[in-house]
C-alpha positions in Angstrom: -23.4 -48.2 61.3 -24.3 -45.8 64.0 -21.7 -43.1 64.9 -21.0 -42.1 68.5 -22.5 -38.9 69.7 -19.2 -37.2 70.3 -18.2 -37.8 66.7 -21.4 -36.2 65.5 -20.8 -33.2 67.6 -17.3 -32.9 66.3 -18.5 -33.2 62.8 -21.2 -30.5 63.3 -18.6 -28.2 64.9 -16.3 -28.8 62.0 -19.0 -27.9 59.5 -19.8 -24.7 61.4 -16.1 -23.7 61.4 -15.8 -24.5 57.7 -18.8 -22.3 56.8 -17.4 -19.4 58.9 -14.0 -19.9 57.3 -15.5 -19.9 53.8 -17.4 -16.7 54.5 -14.3 -14.9 55.9 -12.1 -16.2 53.1 -14.7 -15.2 50.4 -15.0 -11.8 51.9 -11.2 -11.4 52.1 -10.5 -12.6 48.6 -13.4 -10.5 47.3 -11.6 -7.4 48.5 -8.4 -8.8 46.8 -10.3 -9.4 43.5 -11.7 -5.8 43.7 -8.1 -4.5 44.3 -6.8 -6.6 41.4 -9.6 -5.3 39.1 -8.6 -1.7 40.0 -4.9 -2.5 39.4 -5.8 -4.2 36.1 -7.6 -1.0 34.9 -4.6 1.1 35.9 -2.0 -1.3 34.5 -3.8 -2.0 31.2 -2.2 0.9 29.3 1.3 -0.1 30.6 0.7 -3.7 29.6 -0.2 -2.5 26.1 3.0 -0.4 26.0 5.0 -3.4 27.2 3.4 -5.6 24.5 4.3 -3.0 21.9 7.9 -2.9 23.2 8.0 -6.7 23.0 6.7 -6.6 19.5 9.4 -4.1 18.5 12.1 -6.4 19.9 10.7 -9.3 17.8 10.8 -7.1 14.7 14.4 -6.1 15.4 15.4 -9.7 16.0 13.8 -10.7 12.7 15.5 -7.9 10.8 19.0 -8.4 12.1 19.8 -11.6 10.2 17.9 -10.4 7.1 19.1 -6.8 6.9 22.7 -7.1 8.3 25.8 -9.2 7.8 26.0 -11.4 10.9 29.2 -10.4 12.7 30.0 -11.9 16.1 28.9 -8.7 17.8 25.5 -8.8 16.0 25.1 -12.5 16.8 25.7 -11.8 20.5 23.3 -8.8 20.4 20.6 -10.9 18.7 21.1 -13.6 21.3 20.5 -11.1 24.1 17.4 -9.7 22.4 16.0 -13.3 22.0 16.6 -13.8 25.8 14.8 -10.5 26.4 11.9 -11.7 24.2 11.6 -14.9 26.2 11.6 -13.1 29.6 9.2 -10.5 28.3 6.8 -13.1 26.9 6.8 -15.0 30.2 6.3 -11.9 32.3 3.6 -10.6 30.0 1.6 -13.8 30.3 2.1 -14.1 34.1 1.1 -10.5 34.8 -2.0 -10.7 32.8 -2.9 -14.0 34.5 -2.4 -12.6 38.0 -4.3 -9.4 37.3 -7.2 -11.2 35.6 -10.2 -11.8 37.9 -11.3 -14.9 36.0 -8.0 -16.8 35.9 -9.6 -20.1 34.9 -11.4 -18.6 32.0 -8.3 -16.7 31.0 -6.3 -20.0 31.0 -9.0 -21.7 28.9 -8.9 -18.9 26.3 -5.1 -18.6 26.3 -4.2 -22.3 26.8 -1.8 -22.2 23.8 -0.1 -19.1 25.1 0.1 -20.7 28.5 1.8 -23.8 27.0 4.2 -21.6 25.2 5.0 -19.8 28.5 5.8 -23.1 30.2 8.1 -24.2 27.3 9.7 -20.7 27.3 10.5 -21.0 31.0 12.1 -24.4 30.4 14.1 -22.9 27.4 15.2 -19.9 29.5 16.5 -22.1 32.2 18.2 -24.3 29.6 19.9 -21.2 28.0 21.0 -19.6 31.2 22.3 -22.7 32.9 23.1 -25.0 29.9 22.9 -28.3 31.9 19.4 -29.6 31.2 19.4 -30.1 27.4 15.6 -30.1 27.5 15.0 -29.5 23.8 17.7 -31.9 22.8 15.8 -34.6 24.5 12.4 -33.9 22.9 13.7 -32.7 19.5 16.8 -34.8 18.8 16.4 -34.6 15.0 16.4 -30.8 14.9 19.8 -29.3 14.2 19.2 -26.4 16.6 16.1 -27.0 18.7 16.5 -23.7 20.6 16.7 -21.6 17.4 13.7 -23.6 16.0 11.5 -22.8 19.0 12.7 -19.1 19.1 11.8 -18.8 15.4 8.4 -20.3 16.1 7.8 -18.0 19.1 8.8 -14.9 17.1 6.5 -15.9 14.3 3.7 -16.4 16.8 4.3 -13.0 18.4 4.4 -11.3 15.0 1.1 -13.0 14.1 -0.4 -11.8 17.4 0.8 -8.3 16.7 -0.8 -8.4 13.2 -4.1 -9.6 14.6 -4.0 -6.9 17.3 -3.5 -4.3 14.6 -6.4 -5.6 12.6 -8.5 -5.5 15.8 -7.5 -2.0 16.5 -8.2 -0.9 12.9 -12.0 -0.4 13.4 -11.4 1.8 16.4 -8.8 3.8 14.4 -11.4 4.2 11.5 -14.1 5.4 14.0 -11.8 8.1 15.3 -11.2 9.7 11.9 -13.1 12.9 11.3 -11.1 13.9 8.3 -10.8 11.1 5.7 -8.4 13.0 3.5 -6.0 13.6 6.3 -6.2 9.9 7.4 -5.3 8.9 3.8 -2.3 11.3 3.8 -1.0 9.9 7.1 -1.4 6.3 5.9 0.7 6.9 2.8 3.3 8.8 4.9 3.5 5.9 7.3 4.0 3.4 4.5 6.7 5.6 2.9 8.6 5.9 6.3 8.5 2.1 6.8 9.8 1.5 3.3 12.6 4.0 3.7 13.8 2.3 6.9 13.8 -1.1 5.3 15.6 0.0 2.1 18.3 1.6 4.3 19.2 -1.8 5.8 22.5 -3.2 4.5 20.8 -6.4 3.5 18.6 -4.6 1.0 21.4 -3.8 -1.4 24.0 -5.9 -3.1 27.0 -3.9 -1.8 25.9 -4.5 1.8 25.8 -0.8 2.6 22.1 0.0 2.2 20.8 3.1 0.5 21.5 6.6 1.7 18.5 8.3 3.4 17.6 10.5 0.4 17.9 7.6 -2.0 15.9 5.3 0.2 13.2 8.0 0.7 13.1 8.6 -3.1 12.8 4.8 -3.9 10.2 4.2 -1.2 8.1 7.2 -2.3 8.4 6.2 -5.9 7.2 2.6 -5.1 4.4 3.6 -2.7 3.2 6.3 -5.1 3.5 3.8 -8.0 5.7 6.2 -10.0 8.7 4.2 -11.1 11.4 6.9 -11.1 14.6 5.3 -9.8 17.9 6.7 -8.6 19.6 3.3 -8.5 19.2 0.4 -10.9 16.5 -1.9 -9.4 17.8 -4.9 -11.4 21.4 -4.8 -10.1 21.5 -2.8 -7.0 19.0 -4.6 -4.7 19.1 -8.1 -3.1 16.1 -10.4 -3.1 15.0 -8.8 0.2 15.2 -5.3 -1.3 13.2 -6.4 -4.4 10.5 -7.9 -2.2 10.3 -4.7 -0.1 9.8 -2.7 -3.3 7.2 -5.2 -4.5 5.3 -5.0 -1.2 5.4 -1.2 -1.3 4.1 -1.1 -4.9 1.2 -3.5 -4.0 0.2 -1.7 -0.8 0.6 1.7 -2.4 -1.4 0.7 -5.5 -4.5 -0.5 -3.6 -3.9 1.5 -0.3 -2.6 0.0 2.9 -5.7 0.9 4.8 -7.9 -0.7 2.1 -5.8 -3.9 2.3 -5.7 -4.0 6.1 -9.5 -3.4 6.3 -10.1 -6.3 3.9 -8.0 -8.6 6.1 -10.0 -7.4 9.1 -13.2 -8.2 7.3 -11.9 -11.6 6.3 -11.4 -12.3 10.0 -14.4 -10.6 11.6 -16.8 -10.5 8.7 -18.3 -7.0 9.1 -17.7 -3.3 9.5 -19.6 -0.6 11.4 -21.4 2.3 9.8 -18.8 4.8 10.9 -15.9 2.7 9.6 -17.6 2.3 6.2 -18.2 6.0 6.1 -14.5 6.6 6.6 -13.6 4.1 3.8 -16.2 5.4 1.4 -13.9 7.9 -0.4 -10.9 5.5 -0.3 -12.6 2.9 -2.4 -14.4 5.3 -4.6 -17.9 4.3 -3.5 -20.7 6.9 -3.0 -23.1 4.5 -1.2 -22.0 3.8 2.4 -23.9 0.5 2.5 -21.9 -0.8 -0.5 -18.5 -0.1 0.9 -18.0 -3.7 2.1 -18.8 -5.3 -1.2 -16.8 -2.7 -3.1 -13.8 -3.4 -0.9 -14.0 -7.1 -1.6 -14.3 -6.5 -5.3 -11.3 -4.2 -5.3 -9.0 -6.7 -3.6 -10.4 -9.7 -5.5 -10.1 -8.0 -8.9 -6.6 -6.8 -8.1 -5.2 -10.3 -7.2 -7.1 -12.0 -10.1 -5.8 -9.7 -12.8 -2.3 -9.7 -11.4 -2.4 -13.6 -11.3 -3.5 -13.7 -15.0 -0.8 -11.2 -15.9 1.9 -13.1 -14.1 0.9 -16.2 -16.1 1.0 -14.2 -19.3 4.5 -13.0 -18.5 5.7 -16.4 -17.5 4.9 -17.9 -20.8 6.0 -14.8 -22.8 9.6 -14.4 -21.5 12.3 -15.1 -24.1 15.0 -14.3 -21.7 17.2 -17.1 -20.3 16.7 -17.1 -16.5 19.2 -19.0 -14.3 16.5 -20.6 -12.2 12.8 -21.4 -12.4 12.2 -19.4 -9.2 13.7 -16.3 -10.8 11.4 -16.6 -13.8 8.4 -16.7 -11.4 9.7 -13.7 -9.4 10.1 -11.6 -12.6 6.6 -12.6 -13.7 4.9 -11.7 -10.5 7.0 -8.5 -10.0 6.2 -7.1 -13.5 2.5 -8.1 -13.2 2.1 -6.2 -10.0 4.1 -3.3 -11.3 2.2 -3.1 -14.6 -1.3 -3.4 -13.0 -0.5 -0.8 -10.3 1.0 1.5 -13.1 4.2 1.6 -11.1 6.8 1.1 -13.9 9.4 -0.6 -11.8 11.3 -3.3 -13.7 13.9 -6.0 -12.8 15.6 -5.3 -16.2 18.2 -2.6 -16.3 16.7 -0.9 -19.4 13.1 -1.6 -18.4 11.6 -3.4 -21.5 13.6 -1.5 -24.1 16.2 -4.2 -24.6 16.3 -6.1 -27.9 14.6 -9.2 -26.5 11.5 -7.6 -24.8 11.0 -4.4 -26.9 9.2 -6.2 -29.7 8.1 -9.3 -27.9 4.4 -9.5 -28.7 3.4 -11.4 -25.6 5.3 -9.1 -23.3 3.9 -6.0 -25.0 0.3 -7.2 -25.0 0.4 -8.4 -21.4 1.9 -5.2 -20.2 -0.5 -2.9 -22.1 -3.6 -4.8 -21.0 -2.5 -4.7 -17.3 -1.7 -0.9 -17.6 -5.1 -0.2 -19.2 -7.1 -2.2 -16.7 -5.2 -0.7 -13.8 -5.7 2.8 -15.2 -9.5 2.5 -15.9 -10.5 2.4 -12.3 -12.2 -0.4 -10.3 -15.6 1.3 -10.5 -15.5 1.3 -14.3 -14.2 -2.3 -14.6 -16.8 -3.7 -12.2 -19.6 -1.8 -13.9 -18.6 -3.2 -17.3 -18.5 -6.7 -15.9 -21.8 -6.6 -14.0 -24.0 -4.3 -16.1 -27.1 -6.3 -16.8 -29.1 -6.1 -20.1 -32.7 -5.1 -19.6 -35.3 -7.5 -21.0 -36.9 -4.9 -23.1 -33.7 -3.5 -24.5 -30.6 -5.3 -25.8 -28.3 -2.3 -25.2 -26.5 -2.1 -21.9 -26.8 1.1 -20.0 -23.5 2.4 -18.6 -23.2 5.4 -16.2 -22.0 8.7 -17.6 -18.8 8.3 -15.6 -18.0 4.9 -17.3 -18.9 6.3 -20.7 -16.7 9.3 -20.2 -13.7 7.2 -19.0 -13.9 4.7 -21.8 -14.4 7.3 -24.6 -11.6 9.6 -23.3 -9.2 6.6 -22.9 -9.8 5.4 -26.4 -9.3 8.9 -27.9 -6.1 9.6 -25.9 -4.6 6.2 -26.7 -5.4 6.5 -30.4 -4.3 10.2 -30.7 -1.1 9.4 -28.7 -0.3 6.5 -30.9 -0.8 8.5 -34.1 1.3 11.5 -33.0 4.2 9.4 -31.8 4.1 7.2 -34.9 4.2 10.1 -37.3 6.7 12.3 -35.3 9.2 9.4 -34.6 8.7 7.5 -37.9 12.2 8.3 -39.2 13.7 9.0 -35.8 13.7 6.5 -32.9 11.3 4.1 -34.9 13.5 4.1 -38.1 15.1 0.7 -37.3 11.8 -1.1 -36.8 9.4 -2.8 -39.3 6.0 -1.2 -40.0 4.3 -3.6 -37.6 6.8 -3.0 -34.8 6.6 0.8 -35.4 2.9 0.7 -34.7 3.4 -1.7 -31.7 6.1 0.5 -30.1 4.1 3.7 -30.7 1.0 2.1 -29.2 3.0 0.9 -26.2 4.5 4.4 -25.6 1.0 6.0 -25.9 -0.4 3.6 -23.2 2.6 3.6 -20.8 2.9 7.4 -20.9 -0.4 7.7 -19.1 1.1 6.9 -15.7 2.6 3.4 -16.2 6.3 4.2 -16.7 7.6 1.2 -18.7 9.4 2.0 -21.9 10.4 -0.1 -25.0 12.5 2.6 -26.6 15.0 5.1 -25.2 12.9 8.0 -23.8 15.8 10.4 -23.9 16.3 9.9 -27.6 12.7 11.0 -28.5 12.4 14.3 -30.3 11.0 17.5 -28.8 7.6 17.4 -30.6 6.9 13.8 -29.5 8.2 14.7 -26.0 5.6 17.5 -25.7 2.9 15.1 -26.7 4.0 12.7 -24.0 4.1 15.4 -21.4 0.4 16.2 -22.2 -0.5 12.6 -22.0 1.3 12.2 -18.7 -0.4 15.3 -17.3 -3.9 13.9 -18.1 -3.0 10.5 -16.7 -5.5 7.7 -15.9 -9.0 7.6 -14.4 -10.4 8.1 -10.9 -10.5 5.2 -8.4 -7.6 3.6 -10.2 -3.9 3.0 -9.6 -3.0 5.8 -12.1 -2.1 9.4 -11.5 -2.4 12.7 -13.4 -5.4 15.0 -13.4 -7.5 12.1 -14.6 -9.4 11.5 -17.8 -12.8 12.7 -16.5 -11.3 16.0 -15.4 -9.9 16.5 -18.8 -13.1 15.5 -20.5 -15.3 17.7 -18.4 -13.0 20.7 -19.0 -12.9 20.1 -22.8 -16.7 19.6 -23.0 -17.3 22.7 -20.9 -14.9 24.7 -23.1 -16.7 23.6 -26.3 -20.2 24.3 -24.9 -19.1 27.7 -23.6 -17.9 28.7 -27.0 -21.2 27.6 -28.5 -23.2 29.8 -26.1 -24.6 27.2 -23.7 -25.1 28.2 -20.0 -24.9 24.6 -18.8 -22.8 21.6 -19.6 -24.3 18.4 -21.1 -22.5 15.1 -21.7 -24.0 11.9 -23.0 -27.5 13.3 -22.8 -27.0 14.2 -19.1 -26.6 17.6 -17.5 -23.4 17.9 -15.4 -23.6 20.0 -12.2 -21.6 23.2 -12.1 -19.8 22.0 -9.0 -18.2 19.2 -11.1 -16.9 21.8 -13.5 -15.5 24.0 -10.7 -13.8 20.9 -9.2 -12.2 20.0 -12.5 -11.0 23.6 -13.0 -9.6 23.6 -9.5 -7.7 20.3 -10.0 -6.2 21.5 -13.2 -5.1 24.9 -11.9 -3.6 23.3 -8.7 -1.8 20.7 -10.7 -0.4 23.2 -13.2 0.7 25.5 -10.3 2.4 22.7 -8.5 4.3 21.6 -11.7 5.2 25.2 -12.5 6.6 25.9 -9.0 8.5 22.6 -8.8 10.0 23.0 -12.3 11.2 26.5 -11.3 12.8 25.1 -8.1 14.4 22.3 -10.1 15.9 24.8 -12.5 17.5 26.6 -9.6 19.2 23.5 -8.1 19.8 21.4 -11.1 22.1 21.8 -14.1 20.0 20.1 -16.8 18.0 21.3 -19.8 14.6 22.8 -19.3 12.8 20.1 -21.3 14.4 17.3 -19.3 13.4 19.0 -16.0 9.9 19.7 -17.1 9.5 16.1 -18.3 10.9 14.8 -15.0 8.6 16.9 -12.9 5.4 16.1 -14.9 6.4 12.4 -14.8 6.8 12.6 -11.0 3.6 14.6 -10.3 1.5 12.3 -12.7 3.2 9.3 -11.1 4.3 8.0 -14.5 8.0 7.1 -13.9 9.4 7.9 -17.4 12.6 9.8 -17.5 15.0 11.3 -20.0 17.9 9.9 -18.0 18.5 12.6 -15.4 17.0 11.0 -12.3 20.1 9.4 -11.0 22.1 12.6 -11.5 19.8 14.8 -9.5 21.1 16.6 -6.4 19.7 15.9 -2.9 17.5 19.0 -3.2 16.3 17.9 -6.6 15.4 14.5 -5.4 13.5 16.0 -2.5 11.5 18.2 -4.8 10.6 15.1 -6.9 9.7 13.2 -3.8 7.2 15.9 -2.8 5.8 16.0 -6.3 5.3 12.2 -6.4 3.5 12.3 -3.0 1.2 15.1 -4.0 0.4 13.5 -7.3 -0.4 10.2 -5.7 -2.7 11.4 -2.9 -4.1 14.1 -5.1 -3.2 17.8 -4.6 -6.8 18.7 -4.0 -7.1 15.9 -1.4 -3.9 17.0 0.3 -5.2 20.6 0.5 -8.6 19.5 1.8 -6.9 17.4 4.4 -5.3 20.4 6.1 -7.7 23.2 5.1 -10.2 24.8 7.5 -13.6 23.7 6.0 -16.5 26.1 6.1 -20.1 25.2 6.3 -22.2 25.9 3.2 -23.9 29.2 3.5 -27.7 29.1 3.5 -27.9 32.5 1.9 -27.1 33.7 -1.6 -25.9 37.1 -2.7 -27.5 39.0 -5.7 -26.0 38.1 -9.0 -23.9 40.6 -11.0 -21.9 40.0 -14.2 -18.1 40.5 -14.6 -16.3 41.0 -17.8 -14.2 37.9 -18.9 -12.6 37.9 -22.4 
């Protein structure tokens, strides 16, 4: 079919006009896109702040029904916050969509969020005008479809916030120039969060929440895996409060940054060199290239041992629990607390009641978890994976592992012997011979930073108490959940002392020469620890009306993150509690680490002054 000439001319003219219009429109919208790009760069920080505010509203909305008794006023406030969350979520998505230059690509990537925004708009209209009944039509079987969607939306937003934090973590690690200071700040942040949660009315049985100083004390004790308590954990806290304490113990034991980095690796699969260098000291790994694998081993070993411990507790309890779920909760709580050397218990008298004190299964499970947690991840993994050379049947362990194992065995054996002899006719008089040995062994192990007890610590004699103070001061091993000056520090000092007396000018251990800088570091740690304990004990004696032995025991227990007490913790004044809080914190992060974090470091001098002797007698 042949078209008329005038039609062809009209068509050609239309095509020319269309090309001209497209060019003009493209040029016009190109300028708009450039303007939007510039606006997006300026608005990006404000959008991030808006997202943070929205996340804060979500957290508040979640905590209100959990942490407070729902009065009509709080229900109304929570309803208004939920409307604010809906409006904020919709505006956040629309603004980001408008400012994005590639809107189609943005919609493809965020299609789920876009669908949520559409549903949120429908829900907002339904809430404000209450005449559509949109959710009642599509979710007729749900008792409260609006609450169902809002709960789902808040859960989604919390998940997004969590993912954003993990994505920000590598950037945060790259910025750190002082690893020690970063470690200190991470513990302080965790303590602050735990203090806030424990102050909520829903955390305590009386519905009042803890006072600030008590919440700070409990949170610090949990994060620093100490176990000293000012209120009875078994009767004072609700399930929410107990779960908060459990989470603080777990995160404090392995480190919140360590755990968060592991989750980031689980999602992304890798870390940068700078990030691994920051984490190197946190996971106790000298080789930067092995930080990733060490981190995976730490988390994997922690959860595996705790799971086995929970199973051991579950089948060992001889206590009648009201429900099956409570038996599981008690098993998990005590497994985490024992492995992390925390000492928190859901029994009023810890494990010293008549049912648990001589329960062989409970005692063995607790002691194994304490010892494994106190040996250190480096030692445990080396013991597991040390390969036997073909030409030799004997395994070769590092000097660090040999020192830790030897010192641990000596301290446990010596502590058991001393306590058994000194308390034979005292606190152990009512037990059989076998139970006397079991109780003595348990006290010797738990004294080195665990904090559980199977006898009344306040009834122990002065001589055995002094032995326990020495064991608490020494503590566990490096790169572990334990506190104290550490077994290796004690071993290096004792070996150096012996060799100095014998006339050696160097220190040898297990057929290896130990560098002088290790000896200097050990002496520094011991002097700093002794100074901190001395000053804190003097301050406690000024503000507290208790016996010197009780105060010294309390202070050493706090600094070494043990958690044992002679029954004075709950009676401390606010100033006394604050002194103990500082001691627990310094003991957990390490007083040398704390001082390094805020000290002005000097470069090593390239020169050396002439040597000259000084008289020391």
